[in-house]
C-alpha positions as CSV (number, residue, x, y, z in Angstrom):
1,M,-40.5,48.4,-2.6
2,K,-38.2,45.9,-4.3
3,K,-36.2,43.7,-1.9
4,V,-33.8,40.8,-1.7
5,Y,-35.9,37.7,-0.7
6,I,-33.9,35.0,1.0
7,I,-35.3,31.5,0.5
8,H,-34.1,29.1,3.1
9,E,-35.0,26.8,6.1
10,N,-32.1,27.4,8.5
11,G,-32.0,30.8,10.2
12,E,-28.6,30.1,11.9
13,W,-26.9,29.8,8.5
14,T,-28.6,33.0,7.2
15,K,-27.6,35.3,10.1
16,P,-24.2,36.4,8.6
17,L,-25.8,37.3,5.3
18,I,-28.5,39.4,6.9
19,E,-25.9,41.2,9.0
20,S,-24.0,42.0,5.7
21,L,-27.2,43.2,4.0
22,E,-28.0,45.4,6.9
23,V,-24.6,47.0,6.8
24,L,-25.2,47.8,3.1
25,G,-28.7,49.1,3.9
26,T,-30.2,46.7,1.4
27,P,-33.9,45.9,2.0
28,Y,-34.5,42.2,2.5
29,E,-37.1,39.7,3.6
30,E,-36.7,36.1,4.7
31,W,-38.9,33.3,3.2
32,F,-38.6,30.4,5.6
33,L,-39.9,27.6,3.5
34,H,-40.3,24.7,5.9
35,E,-44.0,25.3,5.5
36,G,-46.3,27.8,3.8
37,T,-48.7,28.4,0.9
38,I,-48.4,29.5,-2.7
39,D,-51.4,31.4,-4.1
40,L,-51.1,30.6,-7.8
41,T,-53.7,33.3,-8.7
42,K,-51.4,36.1,-7.6
43,E,-48.1,37.4,-9.0
44,P,-45.0,37.2,-6.8
45,P,-43.5,40.4,-5.5
46,N,-40.7,42.2,-7.4
47,G,-37.2,41.8,-6.3
48,I,-34.2,39.4,-6.2
49,F,-34.8,35.9,-4.9
50,Y,-31.8,34.1,-3.5
51,N,-32.4,30.4,-3.2
52,R,-30.5,28.9,-0.2
53,M,-32.5,25.7,0.2
54,S,-30.5,22.9,1.8
55,A,-30.3,19.2,1.0
56,S,-29.9,18.5,4.7
57,S,-33.2,20.2,5.6
58,H,-34.6,16.8,6.8
59,T,-32.1,16.7,9.6
60,R,-33.8,19.8,11.0
61,D,-37.3,18.3,10.8
62,H,-37.9,20.2,7.5
63,R,-38.4,17.1,5.4
64,Y,-40.4,18.6,2.5
65,A,-38.7,22.0,2.4
66,P,-36.9,21.3,-0.9
67,E,-40.0,20.0,-2.6
68,Y,-41.9,23.1,-1.5
69,T,-39.1,25.3,-2.6
70,A,-39.2,23.7,-6.1
71,G,-42.8,24.8,-6.4
72,V,-42.0,28.3,-5.2
73,L,-39.2,28.6,-7.8
74,D,-41.5,27.3,-10.5
75,W,-44.0,30.1,-9.6
76,L,-41.3,32.7,-9.6
77,E,-39.8,31.6,-12.9
78,A,-43.2,31.6,-14.5
79,Y,-43.3,35.4,-13.8
80,D,-39.7,35.9,-14.9
81,R,-38.5,37.0,-11.5
82,K,-34.8,37.3,-11.0
83,I,-33.6,34.3,-9.1
84,I,-30.1,33.6,-7.8
85,N,-29.6,29.8,-8.0
86,K,-32.7,28.8,-10.0
87,S,-34.6,25.5,-10.1
88,R,-31.7,23.7,-11.7
89,A,-29.4,24.7,-8.8
90,L,-31.9,23.2,-6.4
91,Q,-31.9,19.9,-8.5
92,F,-28.2,19.8,-8.1
93,E,-28.4,20.5,-4.3
94,V,-30.6,17.4,-3.8
95,S,-28.9,14.9,-6.2
96,K,-25.3,14.0,-6.4
97,I,-26.1,11.9,-9.4
98,K,-27.0,15.0,-11.3
99,Q,-23.9,16.7,-10.1
100,Y,-21.6,14.0,-11.3
101,V,-23.2,13.6,-14.6
102,Q,-23.0,17.3,-15.4
103,L,-19.5,17.7,-14.0
104,E,-18.2,15.0,-16.2
105,K,-20.0,16.6,-19.2
106,F,-17.8,19.7,-18.7
107,G,-14.6,17.6,-18.5
108,I,-14.4,17.8,-14.7
109,K,-13.1,14.5,-13.3
110,T,-15.3,12.8,-10.6
111,P,-14.6,9.6,-8.6
112,K,-16.1,6.4,-9.9
113,T,-19.6,6.2,-8.5
114,V,-22.4,3.6,-8.7
115,A,-26.0,4.5,-7.5
116,A,-28.0,1.8,-5.9
117,I,-31.5,1.3,-4.4
118,G,-31.9,-1.8,-2.2
119,K,-29.5,-3.4,0.3
120,K,-28.5,-6.3,-2.0
121,Q,-27.9,-3.9,-4.8
122,I,-25.6,-1.8,-2.6
123,I,-23.5,-4.9,-2.0
124,E,-23.4,-6.0,-5.6
125,A,-22.5,-2.4,-6.7
126,A,-19.6,-2.4,-4.2
127,K,-18.1,-5.6,-5.8
128,S,-17.2,-3.6,-8.9
129,F,-14.7,-1.6,-7.0
130,E,-11.0,-2.4,-6.4
131,G,-9.7,-1.5,-3.0
132,S,-11.4,0.7,-0.5
133,F,-14.6,2.5,-1.2
134,I,-17.1,4.8,0.5
135,T,-20.9,5.0,0.7
136,K,-22.8,8.3,0.8
137,H,-26.3,9.6,0.4
138,N,-27.5,10.9,-2.9
139,R,-29.4,13.6,-1.1
140,A,-27.2,14.6,1.8
141,G,-25.5,17.8,2.9
142,K,-22.9,18.0,5.7
143,G,-21.4,14.7,4.6
144,L,-24.4,12.7,5.7
145,G,-24.0,8.9,5.3
146,V,-20.3,9.0,4.3
147,K,-18.6,5.9,5.5
148,L,-15.3,4.2,4.5
149,F,-15.1,0.5,3.9
150,H,-12.0,-1.7,3.1
151,T,-13.9,-4.9,2.5
152,I,-17.2,-6.2,1.2
153,E,-17.7,-8.1,4.4
154,A,-17.5,-4.9,6.4
155,L,-20.1,-3.3,4.1
156,E,-22.4,-6.3,4.5
157,A,-22.1,-6.1,8.3
158,Y,-23.1,-2.4,8.2
159,V,-25.9,-2.6,5.5
160,F,-27.7,-5.5,7.2
161,S,-27.4,-4.0,10.7
162,D,-29.6,-1.7,12.7
163,D,-27.0,1.0,12.2
164,F,-27.6,1.3,8.5
165,E,-28.6,4.8,7.6
166,P,-30.5,5.1,4.3
167,S,-30.6,8.2,2.2
168,I,-33.7,10.3,2.5
169,D,-34.4,9.7,-1.2
170,G,-33.5,6.0,-0.9
171,I,-30.5,6.2,-3.2
172,T,-27.1,5.1,-1.8
173,L,-24.0,5.9,-3.7
174,I,-20.9,3.7,-3.7
175,Q,-17.9,5.6,-4.6
176,Q,-14.2,5.2,-5.2
177,Y,-12.1,6.1,-2.2
178,I,-9.6,8.8,-3.1
179,Q,-6.5,8.4,-0.9
180,S,-5.0,11.8,-0.4
181,P,-1.4,12.2,0.7
182,E,-2.5,14.8,3.2
183,P,-5.7,14.7,5.3
184,Y,-7.6,17.6,3.7
185,I,-10.0,18.5,0.9
186,I,-10.3,21.8,-1.0
187,R,-13.5,23.7,-1.4
188,N,-13.7,26.3,-4.1
189,E,-16.1,29.2,-3.6
190,F,-17.9,31.1,-6.3
191,V,-20.1,34.2,-6.0
192,G,-21.9,35.6,-9.0
193,G,-20.4,32.9,-11.1
194,E,-16.9,34.3,-10.3
195,Y,-14.2,32.6,-8.3
196,L,-13.8,34.0,-4.8
197,Y,-11.3,31.8,-3.0
198,S,-10.4,28.2,-2.1
199,V,-10.3,26.8,1.4
200,S,-8.5,23.8,2.7
201,V,-10.6,21.7,5.1
202,N,-8.9,19.2,7.5
203,T,-10.6,15.8,7.3
204,S,-8.6,14.0,10.1
205,E,-11.7,13.9,12.3
206,G,-14.1,12.6,9.6
207,F,-16.0,13.4,6.5
208,E,-18.7,15.7,7.8
209,L,-17.3,19.1,6.8
210,C,-20.0,21.8,7.2
211,P,-18.1,25.1,7.4
212,A,-20.8,27.2,9.0
213,D,-20.1,28.5,12.5
214,A,-23.6,27.5,13.4
215,C,-22.9,23.9,12.8
216,S,-20.8,23.7,16.0
217,V,-23.9,24.9,17.9
218,E,-26.7,22.9,16.4
219,D,-25.2,19.9,14.6
220,L,-23.4,17.7,17.0
221,F,-21.8,15.6,14.2
222,C,-20.3,18.7,12.4
223,P,-16.9,19.3,14.1
224,V,-16.5,23.0,13.2
225,G,-14.2,24.6,15.8
226,E,-13.0,21.4,17.3
227,T,-9.8,21.1,15.3
228,P,-7.3,24.1,15.3
229,N,-7.0,25.5,11.8
230,K,-9.5,23.1,10.4
231,F,-10.4,25.7,7.7
232,T,-7.6,27.6,6.0
233,I,-8.1,29.9,3.0
234,L,-5.4,29.2,0.4
235,K,-3.9,32.5,-0.7
236,G,-2.7,32.5,-4.3
237,F,-4.3,29.2,-5.1
238,K,-6.4,28.6,-8.2
239,P,-8.2,25.3,-8.9
240,P,-6.8,23.6,-12.0
241,A,-10.4,23.2,-13.4
242,L,-11.3,26.8,-12.8
243,E,-12.5,27.6,-16.3
244,A,-14.4,24.3,-16.5
245,Y,-16.1,25.1,-13.1
246,K,-17.2,28.5,-14.3
247,A,-18.6,27.1,-17.5
248,F,-20.4,24.3,-15.6
249,L,-22.0,26.9,-13.2
250,D,-23.0,29.2,-15.9
251,A,-24.7,26.5,-18.0
252,N,-26.7,25.3,-15.0
253,D,-27.9,28.7,-13.6
254,I,-25.8,28.3,-10.5
255,H,-24.7,31.7,-9.4
256,I,-23.4,31.0,-5.8
257,S,-21.7,27.7,-5.0
258,G,-18.9,25.8,-3.3
259,I,-17.3,22.9,-5.3
260,E,-15.3,20.4,-3.3
261,M,-12.4,18.5,-4.6
262,I,-9.7,16.1,-3.4
263,Q,-6.2,15.3,-4.7
264,D,-5.0,11.7,-5.0
265,E,-1.4,10.5,-4.4
266,S,-0.5,11.0,-8.0
267,G,-1.5,14.7,-7.9
268,E,-4.8,14.4,-9.8
269,Y,-7.9,16.2,-8.6
270,Y,-11.4,14.7,-8.3
271,S,-14.5,16.9,-7.8
272,Y,-17.1,15.2,-5.7
273,D,-19.6,17.8,-4.3
274,V,-21.5,20.9,-5.4
275,N,-23.0,23.0,-2.6
276,T,-25.5,25.6,-3.8
277,N,-26.3,26.9,-0.3
278,T,-22.7,27.4,0.5
279,N,-21.6,28.5,4.0
280,Y,-18.3,30.0,5.2
281,N,-16.1,29.8,8.2
282,S,-15.6,33.1,9.9
283,D,-12.3,32.2,11.7
284,A,-10.6,31.3,8.4
285,E,-12.0,34.4,6.6
286,S,-10.9,36.8,9.3
287,V,-7.3,35.5,9.0
288,A,-7.4,35.9,5.2
289,D,-9.4,39.1,5.4
290,I,-11.9,37.9,2.7
291,Y,-15.6,37.3,3.5
292,G,-18.0,35.2,1.5
293,M,-21.3,36.5,3.0
294,K,-20.1,40.1,2.4
295,A,-19.4,39.2,-1.2
296,I,-22.8,37.7,-1.6
297,A,-24.6,40.6,0.0
298,Q,-22.8,43.0,-2.3
299,Y,-23.7,40.8,-5.3
300,L,-27.4,40.7,-4.3
301,T,-27.4,44.4,-3.7
302,D,-25.9,45.1,-7.2
303,E,-28.4,42.8,-8.8
304,L,-31.3,44.5,-7.0
305,N,-30.1,47.9,-8.1
306,K,-30.1,46.7,-11.7
307,L,-33.9,46.0,-11.6
């Protein structure tokens, strides 16, 4: 029997999707890829394969899950299986460098960013920035490693201290700090390559902005639920770069995604993150009466029925 196969490493984030699939009566199977085997002498099963692998898997002791997933996707693609968020989507998930290069290729403005390996190189890279700047991990998720600095001296004190937190891939990004007139960013959600909605996310408590309800349970540094109205779906809003976003996603085989952007004091938007294992906040969705996981479940079901 053909099924929807959910490729992931975090059961808490997958629960809302499974609930929606069960309501629709859609057959499914979870592939929990923190460990496993691939028998390259056998064909994979038939069905729809939804890749939800996360860049932050290492924070849940699943260090090599993305690398293993890359192998599984290669195997599936070799047999022309239908994959939602193919190998290229996984590459974007684990590399902000790749995100920024491709976003700019489609005319989507990103903040000035310099990638560095090595502590001295991080300091030298930061010297090319005027004013405040932030550091972040190239492979991150949940805003890991994002810190704001106003001086080179403050950066040096951090980088050469025991508190320095290196990226799991060794690459630190130094990035232009975008001063927004209001303390929020906007995340634009896409399902099946089509725009679903935009959600405003309050950043007054920090940069780690995981929207999943499960974050408040298992990720102590992910402040979901701690700020009233932290997530608010913007009715009637359309991102200025909507058509460019859609072209970018289509060209890179990214079917389901959230793209984050921030507006500066002059009103210009900068896009700075592409999430290919996007999550949703149930409180915000219930207020707006629109549901991301229900939309994904319906999309996966429709794709399964096409086989």
